[in-house]
C-alpha positions as CSV (number, residue, x, y, z in Angstrom):
1,M,-17.3,-4.9,-6.5
2,D,-17.2,-2.1,-9.0
3,I,-15.1,1.1,-8.8
4,K,-17.9,3.1,-7.3
5,S,-18.4,0.6,-4.4
6,A,-14.6,0.3,-4.0
7,L,-14.3,4.0,-3.5
8,E,-17.2,4.1,-1.1
9,L,-15.6,1.3,1.0
10,T,-12.4,3.2,1.1
11,K,-14.0,6.4,2.3
12,E,-16.0,4.4,4.9
13,A,-12.8,3.0,6.2
14,G,-11.7,6.6,7.0
15,F,-9.5,7.8,4.1
16,E,-10.0,11.4,3.1
17,I,-8.6,10.7,-0.4
18,A,-9.8,7.8,-2.5
19,E,-9.5,7.9,-6.2
20,P,-9.5,5.3,-9.1
21,L,-6.2,3.8,-9.9
22,D,-5.3,2.3,-13.3
23,P,-3.1,-0.8,-12.7
24,S,-1.8,-0.6,-16.3
25,K,0.0,2.7,-15.3
26,L,2.0,1.0,-12.5
27,R,5.7,1.0,-13.3
28,F,7.7,-1.6,-11.3
29,M,11.2,-0.3,-11.1
30,R,14.3,-2.2,-9.9
31,E,15.8,1.2,-8.9
32,V,13.1,1.7,-6.3
33,R,13.7,-1.8,-4.9
34,D,17.4,-1.3,-4.9
35,M,17.0,1.7,-2.6
36,C,15.7,-0.7,0.1
37,A,19.0,-2.5,0.1
38,A,21.3,0.5,-0.7
39,D,19.7,2.7,2.0
40,K,19.9,-0.2,4.4
41,C,16.2,-0.1,5.2
42,R,15.7,-1.6,8.6
43,Q,13.1,-4.0,7.2
44,Y,15.1,-5.2,4.2
45,N,15.5,-9.0,4.2
46,K,13.6,-9.2,7.5
47,K,10.0,-9.5,6.6
48,W,7.8,-11.5,4.2
49,V,6.3,-8.3,2.8
50,C,9.7,-6.7,2.2
51,P,12.4,-7.3,-0.4
52,P,13.7,-9.7,-1.3
53,A,11.0,-12.0,0.2
54,C,8.0,-10.3,-1.4
55,G,9.2,-11.2,-4.9
56,E,11.3,-10.0,-7.8
57,I,10.3,-7.0,-10.0
58,G,9.3,-9.1,-13.0
59,E,7.1,-11.2,-10.7
60,M,5.5,-8.0,-9.3
61,A,4.6,-6.7,-12.8
62,A,3.1,-10.1,-13.8
63,R,1.2,-10.4,-10.5
64,Y,-0.3,-7.0,-10.4
65,H,-0.8,-6.0,-14.1
66,R,-3.5,-8.8,-14.3
67,F,-5.8,-6.6,-12.3
68,S,-8.1,-4.2,-14.2
69,D,-9.2,-1.7,-11.5
70,G,-7.8,-0.2,-8.4
71,V,-8.1,2.5,-5.7
72,I,-5.4,4.8,-4.4
73,F,-6.0,6.2,-1.0
74,Q,-4.4,8.7,1.3
75,T,-4.5,10.1,4.8
76,V,-3.3,13.7,5.0
77,R,-2.6,15.9,8.0
78,D,-1.3,19.4,8.8
79,M,1.9,19.7,10.9
80,Q,3.0,22.6,13.1
81,D,6.4,22.5,11.3
82,C,8.7,20.0,9.6
83,F,9.8,18.6,13.0
84,D,6.3,17.8,14.2
85,F,7.0,14.1,14.6
86,E,4.1,13.7,17.0
87,S,1.6,14.6,14.2
88,V,3.4,12.2,11.8
89,G,3.2,9.4,14.4
90,E,-0.5,10.2,15.0
91,L,-1.2,10.2,11.3
92,M,0.6,6.9,10.8
93,A,-1.6,5.4,13.5
94,T,-4.7,6.8,11.9
95,H,-3.6,5.5,8.5
96,R,-2.8,2.0,9.8
97,S,-6.2,1.9,11.6
98,A,-8.0,2.8,8.4
99,M,-5.9,0.3,6.4
100,S,-6.8,-2.4,8.9
101,K,-10.5,-1.6,8.7
102,L,-10.4,-1.5,4.8
103,L,-8.4,-4.8,4.7
104,D,-11.0,-6.5,7.0
105,T,-13.8,-5.3,4.7
106,L,-12.0,-6.4,1.5
107,N,-11.1,-9.8,3.0
108,G,-14.8,-10.3,3.8
109,L,-15.8,-9.9,0.1
110,D,-15.7,-12.7,-2.5
111,E,-13.1,-10.8,-4.5
112,E,-9.4,-11.3,-5.3
113,V,-7.7,-8.2,-4.1
114,A,-4.0,-7.1,-4.0
115,F,-3.4,-4.6,-1.2
116,F,-0.4,-2.2,-0.7
117,G,0.3,-0.1,2.3
118,S,2.6,2.8,2.9
119,D,4.8,0.7,5.2
120,G,5.0,-3.1,5.8
121,C,1.9,-4.8,7.2
122,G,3.0,-4.4,10.9
123,N,0.9,-7.4,12.0
124,C,3.6,-9.0,14.1
125,K,6.1,-7.5,16.5
126,E,8.6,-9.8,14.9
127,C,8.0,-11.3,11.5
128,A,8.4,-15.1,11.1
129,Y,10.6,-14.6,8.1
130,P,12.6,-16.5,7.0
131,G,12.2,-19.6,9.2
132,E,8.4,-19.9,9.2
133,P,5.6,-19.1,6.9
134,C,3.7,-15.8,7.4
135,R,1.4,-16.1,10.4
136,F,-1.3,-13.8,8.9
137,P,-1.2,-14.2,5.0
138,K,-4.7,-12.6,4.5
139,R,-3.6,-9.6,6.5
140,A,0.0,-9.3,5.1
141,F,0.7,-6.7,2.4
142,P,3.8,-5.0,1.0
143,S,4.4,-1.3,0.7
144,L,4.2,0.3,-2.7
145,E,8.0,0.9,-2.5
146,A,8.7,-2.8,-1.7
147,C,7.0,-3.7,-5.0
148,G,9.3,-1.2,-6.9
149,L,6.7,1.5,-7.2
150,L,7.7,5.1,-6.8
151,V,4.8,6.6,-4.8
152,C,5.1,10.1,-6.3
153,D,4.7,8.5,-9.8
154,V,1.8,6.3,-8.8
155,C,0.1,9.4,-7.5
156,K,0.9,11.6,-10.5
157,D,-0.1,8.9,-13.0
158,N,-3.5,8.6,-11.3
159,G,-4.3,12.3,-10.8
160,V,-3.7,12.3,-7.0
161,P,-1.4,14.9,-5.3
162,Y,1.7,13.5,-3.7
163,Y,2.9,16.8,-2.2
164,Y,0.3,18.9,-0.4
165,G,2.6,21.8,0.6
166,L,4.8,22.9,3.4
167,N,3.9,21.5,6.8
168,K,1.6,18.7,5.5
169,V,2.3,15.0,5.5
170,A,0.5,12.3,3.5
171,F,0.6,8.5,3.7
172,T,-0.5,6.6,0.6
173,G,-1.7,3.1,-0.1
174,A,-3.7,1.2,-2.8
175,F,-5.6,-1.9,-3.7
176,L,-6.2,-3.6,-7.0
177,F,-9.1,-5.8,-8.0
178,N,-10.9,-7.4,-11.0
179,P,-14.7,-6.7,-10.9
180,E,-15.5,-9.7,-13.1
181,K,-13.4,-12.3,-11.3
182,R,-14.4,-14.0,-8.1
183,N,-12.0,-15.5,-5.6
184,N,-12.9,-19.2,-5.3
């Protein structure tokens, strides 16, 4: 897969926004991960794809900086007002559906891919963590934030808007790959 085909696959999955992402610009920050614990995220220490189970910051940088290419993608929607939670919920469902379709496509390729969502994978009603291994390791993915990535910075560093204006909401995800390496 090259960047052109990666962008096409992303658009075909249903994302309005799909742009190249430079993995070397990803800044893995402990402060972002610390917000998960400090803000008492309801997923912290409860899922394989969330901190601390998804790995330490140093591990994240080593794991993901070895990729040479990537795609950042978004789903964007207008809202009636800032309290239009129905539109936010609909957009999240649309975003999750497109992520699932894209992940199925990527998993069907002979490529090593690292996938990030805008929320945990959501594959199981209740995660097997910590007592059992992940039930769906090929469909499990962390959020950008779980990896210590500040989404607004990832967007800015890759020329993608983060804020689309008043009464708009956007969900962001990404995937990384190495065109020259095959997954054996």
